[in-house]
C-alpha positions as CSV (number, residue, x, y, z in Angstrom):
1,M,-8.9,8.2,-27.7
2,P,-9.9,4.4,-27.9
3,E,-10.3,2.8,-24.5
4,K,-7.5,0.2,-25.1
5,M,-5.1,3.0,-25.9
6,R,-6.0,4.9,-22.8
7,L,-5.5,1.8,-20.6
8,S,-2.2,1.1,-22.3
9,G,-1.1,4.6,-21.6
10,K,-2.1,4.3,-17.9
11,R,-0.1,1.0,-17.5
12,L,2.9,2.5,-19.2
13,T,2.8,5.6,-16.9
14,A,2.6,3.3,-13.9
15,T,5.4,1.2,-15.1
16,L,7.6,4.2,-15.7
17,V,6.9,5.7,-12.3
18,T,7.8,2.5,-10.5
19,A,10.9,2.0,-12.6
20,L,12.0,5.5,-11.7
21,T,11.4,4.8,-8.0
22,L,13.7,1.8,-8.2
23,A,16.3,3.6,-10.2
24,L,16.4,6.4,-7.7
25,S,17.1,3.9,-5.0
26,G,20.3,3.0,-6.8
27,C,19.4,-0.6,-7.5
28,S,17.9,-2.9,-10.0
29,M,15.9,-5.5,-8.2
30,D,13.5,-8.3,-9.1
31,T,9.9,-7.5,-8.3
32,T,6.6,-9.5,-8.4
33,A,3.3,-8.2,-9.5
34,P,0.4,-9.1,-7.1
35,G,-1.6,-10.3,-10.1
36,S,1.3,-12.6,-11.2
37,A,1.6,-14.0,-7.7
38,R,-2.2,-14.7,-7.7
39,Q,-2.1,-16.4,-11.1
40,D,0.8,-18.6,-10.1
41,A,-0.9,-19.7,-6.8
42,A,-4.3,-20.2,-8.6
43,S,-2.7,-22.5,-11.1
44,D,-1.4,-24.6,-8.3
45,A,-4.8,-24.7,-6.7
46,K,-3.4,-23.5,-3.4
47,G,-5.0,-21.2,-0.8
48,S,-8.2,-19.3,-0.6
49,F,-9.3,-16.3,-2.7
50,G,-11.0,-14.8,0.4
51,P,-14.0,-12.4,-0.1
52,V,-13.1,-11.4,-3.7
53,D,-11.8,-13.5,-6.6
54,C,-9.6,-10.9,-8.3
55,R,-9.2,-13.1,-11.3
56,K,-12.8,-12.2,-12.1
57,A,-13.2,-8.9,-10.4
58,K,-11.6,-5.6,-11.5
59,C,-9.6,-5.2,-8.2
60,I,-7.5,-2.3,-7.0
61,A,-5.8,-1.8,-3.6
62,L,-6.1,1.5,-1.8
63,T,-3.2,2.2,0.5
64,F,-2.3,5.0,3.0
65,D,1.2,5.9,4.2
66,A,2.6,7.7,7.2
67,G,-0.3,7.7,9.6
68,P,-2.3,7.4,11.6
69,G,-3.0,11.1,12.1
70,K,-5.7,13.3,13.4
71,D,-7.8,12.9,10.2
72,T,-7.6,9.1,10.1
73,P,-10.8,8.5,12.1
74,E,-12.7,10.6,9.5
75,L,-11.1,8.5,6.8
76,L,-12.2,5.3,8.6
77,D,-15.7,6.7,8.7
78,I,-15.7,7.2,5.0
79,L,-14.3,3.8,4.2
80,K,-16.8,2.1,6.6
81,E,-19.7,3.9,5.0
82,R,-18.6,2.8,1.5
83,K,-17.7,-0.8,2.7
84,V,-14.1,-0.4,1.5
85,H,-11.1,-2.0,3.0
86,A,-7.6,-0.5,2.7
87,T,-4.0,-1.1,3.7
88,F,-2.4,1.3,6.2
89,F,1.4,1.6,6.2
90,L,1.9,3.1,9.7
91,L,4.7,5.2,11.1
92,G,5.8,4.2,14.6
93,K,7.3,6.9,16.8
94,H,4.9,9.9,16.3
95,H,1.9,8.0,15.0
96,V,1.4,4.5,16.3
97,L,2.5,5.6,19.7
98,K,0.4,8.8,19.6
99,Y,-2.8,7.2,18.2
100,P,-3.1,3.7,19.5
101,E,-6.9,3.8,19.6
102,T,-6.9,4.6,15.9
103,V,-4.5,1.8,15.2
104,Q,-6.8,-0.7,17.0
105,R,-9.8,0.7,15.1
106,I,-8.0,0.1,11.8
107,E,-7.4,-3.5,12.8
108,D,-10.9,-4.0,14.2
109,E,-12.6,-2.7,11.0
110,G,-10.9,-5.2,8.7
111,H,-8.1,-3.1,7.2
112,E,-4.6,-4.4,6.7
113,V,-2.2,-2.9,9.3
114,A,1.3,-2.6,7.8
115,N,4.8,-1.1,8.6
116,H,6.2,2.2,7.2
117,T,9.2,2.3,9.6
118,W,9.7,4.1,12.9
119,T,10.8,7.6,11.8
120,H,10.6,7.5,8.0
121,K,14.4,7.2,7.4
122,I,15.5,6.3,3.9
123,L,16.4,2.7,4.5
124,T,19.0,2.5,1.7
125,D,21.0,5.3,3.5
126,E,21.1,3.3,6.7
127,K,23.5,0.6,8.0
128,P,22.0,-2.9,8.7
129,D,21.4,-2.1,12.4
130,G,19.6,1.1,11.5
131,I,17.4,-0.7,8.9
132,R,16.5,-3.3,11.5
133,A,15.7,-0.8,14.2
134,E,13.4,1.3,11.9
135,L,11.4,-1.8,11.0
136,E,11.5,-3.8,14.2
137,K,10.5,-0.9,16.5
138,T,7.3,-0.4,14.5
139,Q,6.6,-4.2,14.4
140,T,6.8,-4.2,18.2
141,A,4.7,-1.1,18.7
142,I,1.9,-2.4,16.4
143,E,1.9,-5.8,18.0
144,R,1.5,-4.2,21.5
145,V,-1.6,-2.5,20.2
146,T,-3.2,-5.1,18.0
147,G,-1.6,-8.3,19.2
148,K,-0.3,-9.0,15.7
149,K,2.9,-8.2,13.9
150,P,2.5,-6.7,10.4
151,R,3.4,-8.9,7.4
152,L,3.8,-6.0,4.9
153,M,6.0,-2.9,4.8
154,R,6.6,0.0,2.5
155,P,10.0,1.5,2.4
156,P,10.0,5.3,2.6
157,Q,10.1,6.9,-0.9
158,G,10.0,3.3,-2.3
159,R,13.8,3.1,-1.9
160,T,15.0,-0.4,-1.3
161,D,18.0,-2.6,-2.0
162,D,19.3,-6.1,-1.3
163,Q,20.1,-5.3,2.4
164,V,16.7,-3.9,3.0
165,S,15.2,-7.0,1.4
166,K,17.4,-9.3,3.5
167,I,16.4,-7.7,6.8
168,S,12.7,-7.5,5.7
169,K,12.8,-11.2,5.1
170,E,14.3,-11.9,8.5
171,L,11.5,-9.9,10.1
172,G,8.8,-11.7,8.1
173,L,8.0,-8.6,6.0
174,S,7.1,-8.3,2.3
175,Q,7.7,-5.0,0.6
176,V,4.9,-3.2,-1.3
177,L,5.3,-0.5,-3.9
178,W,2.6,1.2,-6.0
179,S,1.3,2.0,-9.4
180,A,-0.7,5.2,-8.8
181,T,0.2,8.2,-6.8
182,A,-1.4,11.6,-6.3
183,K,1.8,13.2,-4.9
184,D,-0.6,14.5,-2.2
185,Y,2.4,15.7,-0.2
186,S,2.8,18.5,-2.8
187,T,-0.9,19.8,-3.0
188,N,-3.9,20.3,-0.9
189,D,-6.2,20.4,-3.9
190,S,-8.6,17.5,-3.3
191,A,-10.0,17.7,-6.8
192,L,-6.5,17.4,-8.3
193,I,-5.7,14.5,-6.0
194,T,-8.9,12.7,-7.1
195,K,-8.1,13.3,-10.8
196,R,-4.5,12.0,-10.6
197,I,-5.6,8.8,-8.9
198,V,-8.6,8.2,-11.3
199,D,-6.4,8.9,-14.3
200,Q,-3.7,6.4,-13.1
201,A,-6.0,3.6,-11.9
202,S,-5.6,0.2,-13.4
203,K,-6.7,-3.4,-12.7
204,D,-4.6,-5.0,-10.1
205,G,-3.1,-1.6,-9.3
206,V,-2.0,-0.2,-5.9
207,I,-2.9,3.3,-5.0
208,L,-0.6,5.4,-2.8
209,L,-2.1,8.2,-0.6
210,H,-1.2,9.7,2.7
211,D,-3.9,10.3,5.4
212,I,-1.8,13.0,7.1
213,Y,-2.1,15.7,4.4
214,K,-4.9,18.3,4.3
215,G,-6.3,17.5,0.9
216,T,-6.2,13.8,1.0
217,V,-9.0,12.6,3.2
218,P,-11.6,14.9,1.5
219,A,-10.5,13.4,-1.8
220,V,-11.2,9.8,-0.8
221,P,-15.0,9.8,-1.4
222,G,-14.6,11.1,-4.9
223,I,-11.9,8.6,-5.6
224,V,-13.9,5.6,-4.3
225,D,-17.1,6.7,-6.0
226,A,-15.5,7.3,-9.4
227,L,-13.6,4.0,-9.4
228,Q,-16.5,2.0,-8.2
229,K,-18.6,3.6,-11.0
230,D,-15.9,2.4,-13.4
231,G,-16.3,-1.2,-12.1
232,Y,-13.4,-1.4,-9.6
233,T,-13.6,-3.5,-6.4
234,F,-11.4,-2.2,-3.5
235,V,-9.4,-4.8,-1.7
236,T,-6.4,-5.0,0.7
237,V,-3.0,-5.8,-0.7
238,P,-3.1,-9.4,0.6
239,E,-6.6,-9.8,-1.0
240,L,-5.2,-8.5,-4.3
241,M,-2.7,-11.4,-4.5
242,A,-4.9,-14.2,-3.0
243,P,-4.7,-17.1,-3.0
244,A,-1.0,-16.3,-2.9
245,V,0.2,-15.1,0.5
246,P,2.8,-12.3,1.0
247,E,6.3,-13.8,0.8
248,P,8.8,-12.2,3.3
249,G,11.5,-10.3,1.5
250,T,9.7,-10.2,-1.8
251,I,9.1,-6.8,-3.4
252,Y,5.6,-6.5,-4.8
253,R,4.8,-3.9,-7.4
254,P,2.0,-3.8,-10.0
C-alpha cells in the first residue's frame, strides 16, 4: 500500500475514534487540534517554541492515564534512558496520595503533570458540584506535592460536555483527548500494545496509555524505539502546541 494511503488511513481511524468518544459522551462540541493552535500562534509570532519546533519536527505526544502506580518508577527509568518526556494524567485519591514521591519525580524529570480526576468518575454523569470536587481535589493534592497546579486534564473515558468545560475553565484547566490508543486496559500483551500504537501513530498525534496495567510499561521501549526510528520526536502536550499555550476550558484533540 502506498505510504500516503497508509497515512490517510491512520488519520481517518484516529478521527473516527475521537468522534466516537465525543458521540458516546452525548454531546457535539468544538475541539481544537494542537497543531492548529500551534499554527495560529506561530502566524501571530507569539510565544516560544521551546525545545522543539513541531512545525519542522515530526512530533507526537506520549501520555499516561490513571497513575502513578507501582510500575511508574520503572517507566520513568525507561523514559529517562531514552531522553523522552511525557504527559502524566494522574488520579488523586489512590494514586497521588499513595505515591507522592513518584509524583515529585515526574515533575523533577521534566514531564508534564496533569489531572485525571480524584476517583475516575464519569464527569458527564455528575452534577456541577461533583465535577468540581473531582477536579479540584486532585489540583490541590498535586499542588501540595509539586508546588504547582496542573494546567491540563483528561476526562475519564474522554467524556465531556459544556458543564465539564465550564468548570474546567474556571479551574484553569484545558482538556486533552487523544488520537492513538492501545486499549491496554483490555490486554496484557505488550507486543499487541506496541503494534496498536505504532499502527495508529501520526504527526501531531497524542498517544493514550495507562501505566497501571501489566502489559503497558514493558511495551514502552518498543513503542519509543519504533517511532523514533520512523522519525518521530516525543514531546509533552504543551510542547506539541507551542508557541500556543493551553487555553482553559478548550478541548484539544488531534
